[in-house]
N, C-alpha and C positions, 0 to 999 in steps of 0.2 A: 255719469257720476265720476267725480274725481276721487271719491273716497275709496281706499283700497278694500277689496273684499275680505282680505285677511288682515285684520289689525293685529300687529305684533304686541303681545302682552308683555310689557317690560317688568322685570323682576322688582319686587317691592323693597327696594333699598332706598335710603335717602342720600342724595349726592349733594355735596357742598355746592353752593351757587357758582363757585368758580371751578368746580369739577376737579379739584386738586386732591380731595380725599373723601372717603365715604364715611358716613356716620349713621347711627340708628336714631330715628325719631319714634319713640315708643307710643306717642299719643295721637289718636285720630279724632278725638271729640272732646269738647269742653261743655260741661253741664252746669247750668246756673240755677240757683234758687232765685225766686223773684223778690219777696219781701226782704229788705236788708241787704240785697246784693244788686239787683237791677233797678229797684225802686227803693225809696227810703224805708228804713226800719219802722215797724208799727209801734215799737216800744215807746219812743218819745211821744207819739200821737196818743197812746193810751194814757200816759202820765198827764199830758195836757188836758185830755178829756176829763179825767178824774178830777183834776183841780178845778176846771171850769164848771163842773156839775156838782161839786161838793161831795164827791165820793171818796171815801178813805183811800189813801195811796196804797197801791199794790193789790187792790181788790180784783182788777181784771186779770193780772198776772197769776194770782192764786187760783182764780176760777179756771183759767186756761190749763194750769198744770194739774189740778186735782182730778182724781178719777181715772187716771191712766187712759188706756185705749177705749174704755167704755164711757169716757167723759162726754158731756154735752158738746164741748168744743170739738173734740176729735170726731164725733158723729156728724157734726155739721161740716167739718172738713172732708169727710168721706162721702158727703152727699146723701147721708141717711136721713137728714132732717131738712125740711124746707125752712125758709127764712122766718116765717111766722111761728112755726113750731119751735125753732131754735130760740128766738127772742123770748118767747114765753118761758121756756125752761131756763135760759141763761139769766133772765131777770130774777127769777126765783133763787137761783144759785148765788148770784152776786149779792142779792139782798141778804141772804143768810150769812155770807162772809162779812158784809159791811155792818150787819146788825141794824139795818134800816132799809126802808123801801128804796130800791134802785131801778130806774128805767133805762135799759140799755139800747132803746130803739134808735137813738141818734148816733150810737157808737159806730155802727156799720157805715153810716153816711160819712162819718169822720175818716174812716179807713179808706174810703173810695172817692175822696174829693180833695181839692186843693193841691198841695204839694205831693200828696200820695199818688197823684196821677202823672207825675213828672219823672220819667226814667232818669237815672244818673248818667250824665253825659260821658264821663270817663269809662264807665262799664259798657255803655252802648257802643262807644268807639272801639273798645276792645273786641266786642262781639263782631263788629264789622270787619276788623282786621283779621280776626281768626278765620272768618268765613272766606275772606279774600285770599287767605294763605292756603286754602284747600282743606281745612279741618271742618268737621261738623260741629254744630252747636245745638243745645237743647235747653229748655226750661223744665225744671223739676220742682214743682211748687205744691205745698200744702195750701190749697185755695178753696174758695167757697162759691156757691151758686147765688146769684142775685134773684130778686123776686120775679124777673122776667124769664128765668131759666138759663140765662147766660152766666158766664163766669167773669170775675173781675180780672181783666188782663190788659192793662194800659200799655201794651208794647206793640211794636211793629212785628206781627207774627211772621212776616216774610223773612225775617232775619234769623229764624231758627228752623233747623231741619225737623225737630221733634219738640212737641209740647206735651208734657205729662202733668196733669192736674189731679190732685187727690180726689176732688169732688167728682171727677169723671171716671176714675178707675176704681174707686172704692178702697183705696189704700193710702195710708199716710206715712210720711217719713217719721220715725226712722225704721219702718218696716223694711227688711231687706228685699222683699218682693217688688217694691216700687222702684228700687234702684236697678234691679235685674230687668224689670219691664222696660225702663228707659234705655238701658244699654242694648237690649234686644231690638227695640225700635230703631235705634241708631245704627244697628248692624255692627257693633263693636263689642269686644270683650270688656269687662270691668277694668282690666289692667290697662286698656288703651284709652281710658277716660280720666279727665280731671274734673273734680266736683267742687263747687264753691257754695258755701252756705254760711249764714251768720251764727247758727247755733252749733255749739260743740258736739252735742249728742247726734246731730244729723251728719256732721263731718266724720265722726267716729264710726258710725254705721256704714258710711260709704267706704271708709278705709278698710273695714273688715271685709267688705265685698271684693276688695282688690283695687278700688279706685284710688287715685292720688287726691287727697283731700286738702283744701285750703279754707281755713276759717276766715271769714270776712268781718273784721272789726273796723278797720279803716279801708275803704275801697281802694284808695291810692296805693297803700301798702300791699293789698292783695293783688292788684294789677302788676306791681313790680315782681311779686313772687311768681305769678303766672308767666310773666315774661322770661324769668330765669328758667322755668320748666320748658317752655316752648321754644326758647332761643330765637325769638324774633320780637320786634317791637309791636306794642299794642296801642301806640299813640301817634300823634303828629300826622295823621291822615296819610301814612305811607304803609299800606297793607303789604305784608310779606317782607318788610325790612328786618334784618337780623339785629338783635340786641347785641351791643358791643360790651364785653366785659373789660374790666380795667387792664387785664393782662394781655388783651388782644391788640391794643394800641397803646403806645406810650403817652398817656393822657396828660401827664405833667408837662412834657415837652411840647405837645400839641397846644395845650391851653396857653402856655407861656408865649408860644409863637403867635397865636391868634391875638392874644392881648397886646403883644408888642406891635403887631401890625395894625391894631385898632379896629379889627373886624368884629370881634365878639367879646362879650363880657361874661364873667362867670355867673351861674354855672353853665357848662356846655354838655348837652346830651348828644350822643352819637349813635346813629343807626346805619346798618349796612343795607345798601340798595342792591338787590341782585339782578340788575338790568343787564349786566355784561358777563359773559363766560370767560373773559380773559383778564380783567383787571379788577382791582379793589376800588369800590366807590361807596362813599358814606354820605349820609345827610347829617349836617351839624345844625343844632338848634340852640339858640341862646336868647331868652327873653323875646321870643317871637320872630327873631330874624333867622332865616334858614339859608344855608349855603351847602354846596356839594363839594366834597373833597375827592379828587380822583388821583389815585396813586398809579404811577407808571414805572416800568422796569428800569428805564435808563433815561438820561437827559435828552437824547436824540428823539425818543418817542414822545417825551413831554413837550419838547419844542415843536415837534411836528403837529401834535394835536392842538397846541396853542395857535399855531399859524392857521390851521384849518378852521377853528372856531372863530378866530378874528376875521378871516376872509369871508366867512358865511354871515357875519353880522350885518344886518340890514337887508338880507335876502328874504325871499318868501319862506325860507326854512327857518323856523324858530329855534334858536340855540341859546344856551345860557351865556351870560356875560362872564368873561374871564377876568377875575379880580386879581389874581396873583399866581405866578409860577415860582414855587419854592425849589431852588436848586441845591439847598443845603440838605444833604442826605442824613446828617446827624439828627434831624428832627424826627423823621419817621423811618429812616432806613433806606429811602428811595425818594426821588423827586416826586412832586405832586402839584396838581393844579387846584386852585380854589375857584369855584364857579358859583354863579348866582342865577338860578332858574327863575322864570316868572311864575310858574305854578308850583304846587306842592302836593299834587295827587299822582301817585304811581299805582297803576293797576297791574298787579302781579299775575292774577289768575285770568287767563283768556276767556273763561266761561262767564266772567263778570256776574257772579252769583247774586249780588245785591242790587242789580239794576233791572229795570223793566225791559221787555223785549224791544220796544221802540227806542229806549235809551241805549241798549246794546248795539242796535243797528246804527245809531248815530255815532257811537264811539268808533266802530269799525269803519264807517264812512270817513271819519276824520283821519283815521290811521292810513287808509288808502290814499286819501287826498294828500297827506303829508309825504308819503312815499313818492307820489307823482311830482310834488314840488321839488324833492331832492333830485329826482332824475331829470327834471326840466332845467336844472342849473347849467349854465355854460361850463364846459369841461375845465376851463382855466379859472373859474371863479372861486374854487376851493383851495387854490394854491397847493395842488397836489403834484408830487413828483413820481408817483408810482402808477404804472399801468398794468393791471393784472388781467391778462387774458385767461379765458376759461381753460384752454389747453395747458397753459403754464401752471394754472392752479392744480389741475389734475396731476401733472408731473411732480410738482412740489409736494402735494399730499402723499403721493405714492412713495416718494423718497423718504418722507418723514415716517410713514408707517413701516416701511421695510427696515428702517434703522432701529425701530423699537418693538416690533411685533414679536410676541412670544405668548403662547404658541400660535400656530397657523389657524386662521379663520377662513374656511372655504369660500364664504360669500364675499369676503374682501378680495380674495385672489381672483374671483370671477369678475368683480367690479373693476379691478385694476386692468384687466384685459379688455372689458367691454366698453368702458367710458371713453378711452381715446379714439375708439373706432366709431363712436356714435354721437359725437358732439355735434350739435346743430350749428348752423351759421350764426356767428355771434351777432348780437345787436350792436348798433353803434355805441362807442364808448361813452359812458355817462359817469357822473359822480355817483359812486356806490357807497352806501353806509357801511356794509360789511357784516353787520350783526343786527339786522333790523327785525324787531319783534315788538309786541305790545309793551313789554316791560322796559323797552329802551326809551319810552316816552314819558314825559311829565305833562299831566293834563291840568287845565284850568279847574279850579275847585268847584265851580258852579255850572260850567258849560261843558258839553262834549267837544272840546276844542284842545288841540295839542298846543301846549305852552312852551315846550322845549324838547329837543331831541338830544339824548345823551349817548355815550358810548361810541365815540368816533375813532377809537384807536385802530380799527381795521379799515377805515375809509381809504378808498383808492379810486382810480378810474378803471372801469370794467364793465361787465355785462349786467345791466340793471335787473334782468330776470333772476339773478342770484339772490337779490334782496327780496324779491317776491316769493321765491321758494323758501327763504329763511322765515318769512312771516307765516307761511302756510305749514311750517313744520308742526306746530301745535295741533293742527287739525288731525294729525295721524298718531298722536301720542295719547295715552289714556289719562284720565284726570289725576291718577295717583302716580304718574310717571316720576321717577327719581331725577329726571333731567330738568323738566319743567312741567307744570300742570298742562294737561292737554284736553282736546275736545273730541276724542275718537269715539266715545260712547254717548248714546243719546241721540235724539232727533233735533238737529240744529234748527230745522224749520220752525219748531215751536218756541225757540229761544230768541229769535230775532238776529242771531249771529249768522252771517253769510258763510256757506260752505266754501271749500277751496275753489270749486268751479266758479262760483259767483265772485270770489275775490279776484281770480284771474280775469274774469269777464269785465268787472268794473274797472280794473286797472287798464286792461287792453283798450276799452272804450275811451277812458279818460286820456290815454296817451296816444290815441289814434293808430293803434296797431291793428293789423288785420286778423288778429287771433294768435293764440299760442298753442298750436296742436302738439308741439313737442315738449309740453310742460313737464312730462314725466321724467325726461332726461335731467332737467334742473332739480326736480325733487330727489332723484337718485343721487345726483351730485351733492345736494345739500345734506342728505343723510350720510353719504360717504364721508364728507368733510367732518360731520359731527362724530362719526365713529373714529376717525383719525385723531381728532382733538381729545376724545376720551382716552384713546390708547396712549397718545404721546404725553398728555398732561403738560405741565410746565412748572418751573421753580416758583414757589409762592413768593410774590412780591412782598418785600418787607420782612420775611422770615427766612428765606433761603431754603425752605423745606421742600422735599419731593413727596409725591403721593406715597402713602404707605398703607399696608393692610388691605383686607378685603379683595385680594387679587382675584380669587375665583369668581366672586360676584361681579367684579368689574369686567372680567373676561366674558361672562354670560351677558352682561348688559351690552357690551360692544358687539357681540355676536348677533344679538337681537336687532340692534340698530342697523347692522350690515345687512341682515336678512330683509329688513324693511326696505332698504335702498335697492336690494336686488329684486324685490317684488315690483318696484317701479320700473326697473330696467326690463324685467320680463314682460310687463304689460305694454311698455313702449315697443318692444319687439312685435307683439301681437298687433299693435296699432299700425305699424309700418307694413306688416304682412297683409293685413286686411285692406290697406289702402292701395296695394299693388293692383294694376289692371289684370283682369282675368281673361284668359283665352276663351273663345267661344267653344263650349264643350258639347253643344248639341250635335247629334248625329245627322249627317246628310241623308236625304231620301233617295 
C-alpha cells in the first residue's frame, strides 16, 4: 500500500486558495427545506386547486394553520395519521371552514404531480456545488406519507448527506428538536449550519437554535445571499469557485475593457477558480459566453505563458484558446491573459461526491491519460526555456525556506539534509506542468473527458514524476484539509477512485516505465515543496499585500506538512534497507 500508516491530521483552518492568507469558514453544512425551496411552493397550487374545485379562497390555508400542534395537518405531517384517516378528518375540517361540503381527496394528488415533481434547477445546482466544495447538505422537510407507506420526495437523494422528514421522525418544524436532530445527524453544531426555508416561523426557530437562517421568497435572491455567506459561487457549473465581490476586482475597469475589446456584453459575472496555488484565475460569464481571466505578476510571466499555450495549440494536450494578452497594468493592476476553454466543468473536490463509482474511475482515467499526453510531448514543442532539475529544485526550495523560516521546524531541517543525499536518477527531461492536480483541469460538461488544462505558470522541462507526485498529494490529505480537499479517510476501493499505488501503476504502464519503486522520494519532495510554498507565500497579485495574521496556525500547518514529507522519507529508508542483500546468517555445522 502506498497510503501512509500515519495520516497527518491537518488543523481545521481555512486557507485561501492562493495560500496568501488564512480565514475562517464558519459553516460546514447547508440545510434545505423541500417545499418552496427545492421544489415549487405548495401555496400557488393550493390556490389553483381551490379555484378549480369551487372552494372558497383561503380554505386550505386556514385549515393548515388552525389547531396548532394538535391540528389534523400537523398530525399528518408527523406521521400520526394515515392518508385515508387524514383525508376523512381534513374533509370535515375544510367543509366546516367553507360552509359547504368539500372533498379534498384530489388535493394530495395535485401536490404530488405535474410541476410539483420538478426540482428548481437553480437550487439543485447550488446543492451540487455546495457538495463539490466539501460542505454537507441536508433536507429538513415537513412531509407526509403516501398510501404505499413511502414519502413524497421527488429529489435525487444521493445529493444529500442527511434527509430528515417530519413524517419519519414524529417532529415538525418549528419544533426545536427537529433542527437539533438534523444537526446531530450531520455531525455539526447549529452554529455551523445554514438553514433555508420559505416560512418565516421556521427560519426564526432555526435562528434561535444558532443556525444562520435564510428566508426563501425568491430562490435566485436566496442563492445570492447564500453565496455571500459561503464565499463561493453556486452557479455556472463551476463547483468550488469563489464569489467575487465588487471590491475584490475593479469591475468597472474590467467591464469597460472587455466591452471595448468586443469580447463580452453586460452584465458580467465573475468567479474565482481555485485551480492554482500561485496565480489568480477567474471565470467570466456574460449571456452564456464564458472566458477565463488569468492574472500574472509581471509581463515576462504573461508572455511566457502565452507562448506556452500557443505552442501547445493543436497538440494532444487540450489547452484553452488565447484570446488576448492585456499589457495595460492600469486595468487590473497587473498583466493578464484572456482564455477561452472548451469545457465549463471544474471538479474541485477529488472525492467527486456527486458521481457514481464508475464515473469517478472514468474521470481519474482521463486525468492520468491527460498527464501522459503532457509528458509525451516533444521537449521543444512547448517553447520552454527553463530546465528544472530535481537537484536544482531542492537547492532553490532550501534557499527560499532558510530565507524566510521563523521559527525552526525540525522535520524541515531533517528533510533539507536527507533529500540531496537520496535523490533518484532523474527521468529523461519532459514537459512538466508544474502544478498538476484535478482542479487544474476543465472537463467536458457531459463526458469524463478533459477539455482544457489550466495553470501553466510553473511549466518547465523537468522530471515528469514530480507531476505525478503532485497529483497524488490529495491522497494523503484529509477531506477537510485547509490546503485542498483530500482523500485520506475512507475506503477508496468502494468509491471507484484509484489509490496512489494504482495511479502510479496506471501511469507507469501507459508510459512504458519499468515501475517507480522510489515513488516515496517524489512524494517527500512534493510535500517539502508544499511546506516551503506555505512558509514563503508571495505578494498578492493585484493587491501587493503580504500574508498577515494567523501566524501560529500557519506554523502548525507547515509543521504537519513537513512531518508528512518526513514520513515518506522514513519509509523510503526502510524500503532501501529491506532491498539490500542479506548475508547468509545460518550457522555452519
